[in-house]
N, C-alpha and C positions, 0 to 999 in steps of 0.2 A: 059558779062552776059550770053551769049550763052554757054560758057564753064562751067560756074557755074551750069547751068541747066543740061548740059550733065553729069557732075560728079554725080549729085543727081539722075538722071534717071538711070545711070549705077549702082549706089548702090542699087536702088530699084529693078532692074532686077536681080542682083545677089542674093538679098535676097529672091525674090519670087521663085527662082528655088531651094532653099535649105530649106528643111523642118525643119531641126534642127535650122537653123537661124531664121525661122519664129517663132518657139516655143520659142526661146530665147528672141526675140523681144517682143512677147506677155507677156512673164514673166517679162521683163523689164518694160512693160507698167502697169502691174497689181500689182506687188510686192510693189512698193512705196505706192500705195493707201491702200493696206492691212495694211501696217505699220501705216498709219494715222488713218484708221478706228478703228483698234483694240486699239490703244492708247487712242483715244477719248472715246470709249466705256468703257475702263477700268477706265477712270477718270470721268465718267459721273456724279456720285454722291457719291464720296468716304467718305464724311462727313455726309451723310444722315443716318437715323436710320436703313434703310434696309442694309446698308453696315457696319456701326459700330456695328450693332446688332450682327454681327458674331464674334466680338472681345471679348474674354473671360476675364473678370475681376472678381477676387474673392473678397468677402466681408465677414468679420468676426467681431463679436463684443464681447468684454470682459467686457462691461459696467455692473456694479453691480447695477445700478439704484441709486435712492436717495429718500429721504422723506422730504416733505415740509408741515409742520403743519398737520401731520398725513396723508397726501396724498402721496402715493407711485407712482413713475413714473420712466420709463426707456427710455431715449431718444435714446439709441442705438437700442432698439427694434423698436422704431418709425421710425428710419432711414431705417432699414431693410425692414419694412413694405412698406414704400414709394418707395424704390428701386425695390421692386417686381412688382410694377405697372409701372416701367420705362423700356421701351423696346429699348432705344437708345444704350444700351450696353448689351452684353450677360452676365448678372450678375450670378455669381456662389456663392452660399451662403454655406460656409464651417462651420463645427461644431466647429472647434478650430482655433485660430489665427496661430498656428504653421503649420497647414495644408495649410492655405492660403499662407503663406510666402514660404513654401517649394514648392508649386505649381508654384510660380513665378520663383523660382530658376531653377526648372526642365524644364520650358518652357511651362507648361500646361496652364498657364495664362500669359497674357501680363503684368498685374499689379494686385495689391490687395490693399484694404482699410481695415485697422484694427482700430476699435473704442476702445479708451483707457478705462480701467476699471473704472476710476473715471470721465468719461465724463459727466454723469448727475449731479454728485455732483459739478464738476467744473463749469458747466453751470450756476448754481445758487449761486456760491461762492460770487458774488458781494453783496448778501443780508447781509452777515456777515461782509462786509468791506474788506475782504482779497481776492482780485480778483485773480483767477487762470484761465487761458484760457484753455478751453477743447481741447483735442488733438485727431486728427485722423491721424494715421500713414499711409503713402502712399509708397508702394514699386512697382518698375517697372523694367522689364527686358529689357534693351536697346540693348541687343545683338540680339534679335530675328529679329527685323526689324527696319529700320531707321525712318519710318514715324509713325508706330503704337504707339510708346511712346508719340509722339506729339499729337495724337488723344486721347489716354487714359488719358494723363495728364490733359485734360480738365475735366475729371471725378471728380478729387479732387476739382477743382474750382467750379464745378456745385454743388457737395454735400455740400461744405462749404457755398455757397450762399443760398442753400435751407435751411440749418440748421439756418443760420443767419436770413434769412427772416422769417422762422417759429417762431424763438425765439422772434424776435422783434414784429412780428404780435401778438403772444400770450400774450406777456407782455403788449403791448399797449391795447389789448382787455381787459385784466384783470383790468388794471388801470381804463379804461373808464367805465367798468361795475361797479366797486366799486364807481367810481365818480358819478354814477347815484344817489347815496345817497345824494351827495352834492346838486344836482338839484331837488330832489324830497323828501327830508327828512321830510318835514312838510307841513302843510296847506298853509304856505306862499310861498311854491314853491322852496325853496333853503335852503342850509345850513346856509346862512347868517341870514335868518329870525329866524331859530331855535337857532343859537348861540346868536343872539341879545336878544331873549326871556330869555335864560339862564343867560346872563349877567345882564339883568334888574332884574331878580329874585335875583341874587347875590347882586346887589346894595341894594335891599330891605332888604336882610338878614343882610348886613353890617349896615344899618340904625338901624335895631332892636338891633344889638350887641352894637352899640354906646349908644342907649337908656338904654340898660340893664347895661352897665358899669356905666352910670350916676347914675342909681339906686343904684349900689353897693357903689359908692362913697358917695351918700347921706346916705345910711345905716350906713356906717362907721362913718359919722359925727353924726348921731343919737346915735350910740353906744357910742361915746365919751361923749355925753351929759348924757346918762344913767349912765355911769361909774362915771361921776362927781357927779351925784345925789347920787349914791351909797356911794361915799366917804363921802358926807355930812351926809348921814344917819348913817354911821359908826361913825362920830364925835358925832352925837347926842346920839347914843347908849353909846359911851364912857362917855359922861356927865352923862347919867342916871346910868351907872354902879358905878359912884362915890357915888350915893345915896343909892344904894341897890344892894347887890350881887345877889339877886334872878333875878334881871332884866338881869344880865349878863348871868346867866344860861339859862333863857328863850330865850334871843337873840341867844345864841349859838345853842339851839335846833331848833329855827326857821330858822336860816341861814343854819344850816346843812341840814334841810329839803329842803330849797331852792337850796342849792348846789347840792344835790342829784338829784333834778328835772332837773336842768340845765344840769347836766352831762348826763342825760338820753335822753334829747330831741335833743341835737345837733343842735339847731336852735336859732339864735340870738334873734328873736322877741319873740319866746316862752320863752326863758330864761328871757327876760325882764319882760314878764307878770308874770312868776313864781316868779321873784324877787319882784314884786309889792305885790304878795300874801305873800311872806315872810315878807315884811314890815308890812303888815296888821297883821300877826301873832305877830310881835314885838309889834305893837300897842296894841294888845289884851293882851299880856303878861305884858306890862307896866301897863295896867289898873288893871290886877290882882295883880300886885305888890303894886300899890297904894291902892287897896282895902284891902290888908292885909289878915290875916287868917280869919277874920270875914266877909270879903266881903263888908266892909263899906268904902265908898270913902268920908266920911264927912271931912277928913283932907286934901283933894285935894285942892291945892291952885289954884288961877286964872292963875298964871304964868304956872303952870304945865298943866292946861287945854289948855292954848293957845299953849303950846309946842306940845301937842298931836294933836291939830288942824293944827298947822303948818306942822307936819309930814304928815297928810292926804293931806294937800294942796300940799306938795312936791310930794307925791305919785301921786296925780291927775295931777300935772304939767308934771311929767315924763311920765305918761300914754299919755298925750296929745302930748308930743314930739314924742313918738312912732307912735301915730295915725296920726299926721300931717306930718310925713316924706313923701316926694314927691312920692317915689316909693310905700310905703305902702298905702298911700292915694289913689293912682291910682288903686291898687288892691281892696281896700275897695269900691271904686266907682263902680267897675265892679262886686262886690259881695255884693248886698244889705243885705243879711242875716247876713253877718259878720259885716257890718257897723251898722246895727240895734243893734247887740249885744254890740258893742263898745259904742253906745249911752246909752245903759242900764247901762253898767259899769260906765260910766261918771256920769249918774244921781244918781247911788247908792253912789258914792264917795261924790257927792255934798250933799246928804241926811245925810251921816255920819258926815260931817262937821257941818251941822245944829244941829244934835243930840248932838255933842260934846259941842256945845255952852251951852247946858243944864247943863253941869257939872261945869260951872263957879259958883263961890260963893257957893260951896257945903255946907259951914257951915250954910248958911241961909235957907237951904232946909231940909225938914224932911227926915228921913231915908227911908221912903216908897217911896218918890219922887226920891231920889237918886237911890234906887234899880231899880225903873222903868226905869229911864234914862239909868242906867248902862246896864240893860237887852236890852234896845232898841239899845244902841251903839254896844253891843256885837252881837246882831242880825244883825245890819247893816254890821258889819265887816264880819260875816259869809256869809251874802248875797253877799257882794262884792267879797269875795273869791270865792264863787260859780259862780258868773257871770264871774269873770276873768278866772276861770277854763273852763267854757263853751266857752268863747271867744278864749281861748288857743286851745281848741279842734277844734273849727271851723277853726281857722287859720291853725292848723296842717293838717286838712282834705281837706281844700279848697285852701289855699294860699301857704302853705308850698311846695307842689310838684312843684310849678312854681319857687320857689327861692332856692330849695335844692342845685342844682348844683353850683349855684353862691355864696352861703353864707357859704360853708363848712369851709373855712379857718377862717371866722369871728366867726362862731359858736364854732369852736375849741378853739378860743381865749377866748370866753365867758365861755366855760366849764372850761378852765384852771383858769380863774379869779374866777368863782364861787367855784371851788374846793379849791381855796386858801382862800376864805372868810370864815373863821371859827371864829364864834363869841365866843371867850373866853377872859377872863380877861387878859391873857398873850400874846395874838396874834393880838389884834385889831390894834395896831400900825404897826405891820408887814404887815397886810393886806393893810393898808393905803399906806405903802411904795411900795408894789407890784402894787397897783392900780395906783400909780403915774408913774410907768414905762410903763404902757400899752399905753398911748397916743403916745409914740415914735413908738411902734410896729404898731399901727393903722396908723400913718403917713407914715411909710414905705410901708404898704400895699396899702394905698391910692396913694402914688407916683407910684407904679407899675401899679395900675389900670389906672392912668392918662397917663402913657407912652403907655400902650396897646391901650388906646382910641386914642391917637395921631397917632399911627401906623395904626390903622384901618381907621381913617379919611384920612390919606395919601393914603392908599390903595383905598379907595372909590373915592378919587379925580382922581387917575389914571384910575380907572374903568370907571368913568363917561366920561373921555376923550376917552377911547376905545369905549364906547357905541356911543359917538358922531361920531367917525370915521366910525363905522359900519353902523350907520344910513345914513351916506353920501356915503356909498360904492355903493349903487344901482345906483347912478347917474354917476358912473365912466364908461367910454367907454370900457376900457380894461376888467373890470369885466363883463360887459354885453356881451362882445365878448366871454369871458371864459364860461359864463353860456350857451351861444348859442352853443358853441363847445361841452359842456358836454351833451347837449340835443340831439346831433347827434347819429346815430346808431353806437355802438362800433365796429361792424364788418367793417363798411365802413371806420372808422377812422383808425383801426388797419391795414387794407389792405393798406391804403395810407401811414402810417408811415413806414411799412415794405418795401414799394417800392414807395417812394414819386415821383420819376421821371418816367414819361412814355415817353420813347424815341420813337418818331414817325419817322420811317425810310422811307425815300423817295429815292428810287434808281434812280440815274441818269445814263442813258444808261444801264438799267437793263439787266442782263443775266440770263436766266431761270435756268441753271444748270452749274456745274463745267465742264462737257464735252464740252459744247458750248464755255465756257470761254477758255478752253485749245485748242480748234480746230484750231485757227490761228497758234499756235506754231507747232502743230503736222502736219498740212497740209503743212506749209512752210518747216518744217524739212523733210517731205517725198519727197518734190520736190527736195531738195538738195541731199537727199540720192539717188533718182532716177538718178540725173545727175552724181553723183559720180560712181554709178554702170555702167552707160552708158559709161563713159570715160574709165572705167576699162576693159570693154569688147570690145568696138568698137575702131578700130584704127583711129587716127586722120590724119595720113599721107596718101596721095593719090598716088596710084601706076598708072601704065600706063592705060590710058583710050583710048579705041578704037575710032579712028577717030579724036583724038586730038593730034597734033604734039607737041605743046609747051603750058605749063601752067604757068601762073604767080603766084606769091605767094598769092596774094589776091584772085585769082580764086580757088586755092587749098583750101585756108582757108574757103571761103564762100561756095564752092561746097560741101565739106564734112560736114560743119556745118549745112547745110540744113537738113541732116539726123538727126543730134542731136536735131535740133529745132523741127522737126515733132514728133519724139518720145517723147521729153519732153512735148510737148503740149498734146499728147495723154495721157501721164501719168497724167498731170494736170487736163485734162477734166474728166478722170475716177475718180480721187481723189475727185474733187470738187462735181461732180454729186453724188457720193456715200455718201459724207458727208451731202449733202443737202437732198437727197431722201432716202438713206438707213439708215444712222445714224440719220438723221433728226435733225441736229443741228439748233439752233436759228440763223437766218440770216435776218437782216432787208433789205439788198440790195443784193439779190442773183447774179444779173447780174454784178454789180460792184465788187462783191466778185470774180467772175470768171475772170473778166478783170484784177484785181489786181494779181491774182495767175498766169494768163497767162503771164503777164509782168514779174512776179517773175521767172517763168520757163525760159523765154527768157533770162533774165539777168544772171541767175545762170548757165544755160547750156552754154551760150556764155562765161562767165567768166572761168568756169572750162575747157571748150574746148580750150580756148585761152591759159590757163596755161599749159595744156597738149601739145598743139600744139607747144608752144614755148619751154617748158622745159621737155617734155615727162614724164618719170617716176617721175622726181622731181616735175613736175607740178601736177601729180596725188597725190603725197604725200602732196603737199601744199593744195590741195583741201580737203583732209581728215583732215589736221590740222586746216584749217579754219572752217570746220564743228564742230570739237571738241570744239574749242574756242567759237564759237557762241552758241552752245548748252548750255554751262556753263554761258556765259556772255551776252546773248542777251536780258535778261529780259523776256524770254518766260515763265519761271516757277516762279522764285523768283523776287521780285522787284529789279531793278538795284541798288537802294539805299542801299540794304543790302549786296551787293556783294563786294569783295575786290576792293580797289581803282583802280587797274590796269584795271579791267573789266569796271569800270565806265568810264574810259578814252577811252578804245577801243570800247565801246558800240556805240559811235557816228559814228564809221567808219565801222560798220558791216552791210552788206546788210540785215541780218536777222531782225534787229531792224525796218527797214522801211517796209519790207514785212509783218511782224507780225502786226505792227501798222495799216497798210492799211487794213489788214484782220479784225482786231478788229473794225475799223470804219464801215465796212460792216456788221459785226455780231451784234453789239450793237447800232449803230447809228453814223452818220457822224457829226463831229463838224467842222464848218467853212470850211477852205481850207486844213484841215489836210490830207484828202485823196489824193488830188492833189499833195500836198507837198511830201508825201511818194512816189508817182509814179515818180515824177521828181527826187527824190533822187536815185531811182533804175536806172533811165536812166544814172546817173553818172557812175554806175558800168558797164553799157553797153559800155560807152566811154572808160573806163579803160581797159575792155576786148579787145576792138578793137585795142587799142594802144599796148597791150601786144602781141596780135596775129599777127598784121600787121607790127609792128615796132621792138619790142624787139625780136621777134622770128628770125629775119634775122641774127643778130650776134651770136645767140645761136646755130645755126645749127652745126657749127664745134664742139662746146663744147658737143653737144648731141652725135655726132659720137664717140668722145673720150670716153664718158661714156658708150655707147653701146658696143664698143670694149672691154672695161674693164670688163663689165658684162659677155660678152661671154667667156672670158678667165677663168672665175670662173667655168664654166660648171654647174652652179647652177641657174643662173638668165637668163631670156629670154630677 
């Protein structure tokens, strides 16, 4: 032990008397710390906006914009506007896309973003069903720097996320703003109430349509009855024509007048009324025929008088059929003035029948009486025609507008029938044949109306089912939840939809900045570098020591190592104090940090001293090789899991791994016994160093002499 101290004291004395040596030792003590401090500072916050804000990235837009329902917009310009407010990157906005790309090629910019000319149009392409993803082209120059492209590449992801978030947020906001109509559309408070009201109104309209179709069907039935009566009147006229040609001419004139009236009215009921007037004209002509040229009806038989009365009775019956029709009677009830006029016509026809009774037994009456009766009958006929005309006008002005649209086809048929009814001696049978064909046409129209009615009834059944479902909708929990959602502020909902997940980051063993996170690696690396420089400058072999006759190997080993130990500890103390007080890294346990680095210095200096002591120049080279391997594969910069497999295997045998982990425990916080475990692992390397220096070095001495002699013969190596 005494010789070991003597060697150390001897080294210290020689050093103190040599100014150059003192300067060199001072440099050896300070240089490693500078290496650590500068690297820590350079990595202090390389990903912060203050650092990345110096990286130039060009931005150019070729977006031509788009139009949506008359609203013009340009998303490319919106992106440019937002990026101008972003200071995380030194954005350079070029006038053309070619200028931006050329700047990347020349190295003026690390990267550039080029917004496609159809960006806005593609962004809303989903509306038309043909989805095209909008494109932003990203160009980067990977030749300029290895790390810069990794930083700038985050730009494209950031821009993409901003565009996607803004798009989703805007779309959701628009939908929810429109959906406000759903929850506030009417006094009932939501769209369901408004829709239900509309559906109920539609149900009422369908009920009205069914009632109207029933009226049309009833009108057709009435029309068939009228046409049957017309056929019978035609047969009666045919019988009368056998007795007198003049009756035929009169009937032809009357029916032509009736046909003209029917053709001009285009209305089924009006045509029926006009037809009744024509029958009255026929009755009047018949009376004229019976009276002869002298106007005397004394030859009129009782049978002929009864025939005339029967004709009036049939006219009255046909008029009742028209009036008693369900649909017409409904309208008469709603219009008293028309109903009163119909009553008047009915009373006039009844009076006409009474007056015709007076023509019976004409031979038993005087000419004066017959003339008076004949005038009364003619006056009754004229009055009936006048009242029928008044009724027809009332119908046209009051009732017709309500039936016009639904009776067009039937009226057309009546007009056609009336146009065919030409009372001439040669055509009465033809008219009768035509009238016989019309019931088939009416039946076809009636069938179509009944089919339409059935379809509307089916529609109404489905509608009533829908109304029932709508009425039960308010009690549905999901619907209530939807209504509650729609009543929420659209901006709040759109913000949530664009970013539904709020990641709450809770850092475990938080590190304030990247420099503090990298400090363990650079401090440990500087200690190794200091030890490498030390063994490169200071000899490990001990020469003659004054006052010492014989030195054992272990005495030489430990005697000279004391110098390496002291210098290494000085290096470590300066480095640690500078990191804590000058650089001001984060450190939860400063004292333990220093103790870990002191033990690291002890193990590193001892290991490299032992390698050099045992293998000399080869040992120095081995120390450098170990440093290179550990810098790449110790997990100080990149996670060990991302390194090649060989480094993942060697990692567990590298002293760097345990020194760095011990330092990290002190910087961010200690977990369990991890700190103690790392220090014990470093002690293993102390044992390895002692074995190399005290045991392996003995048989290597001869080999070292051979190597030294070979180097000297080259005249190039010391």
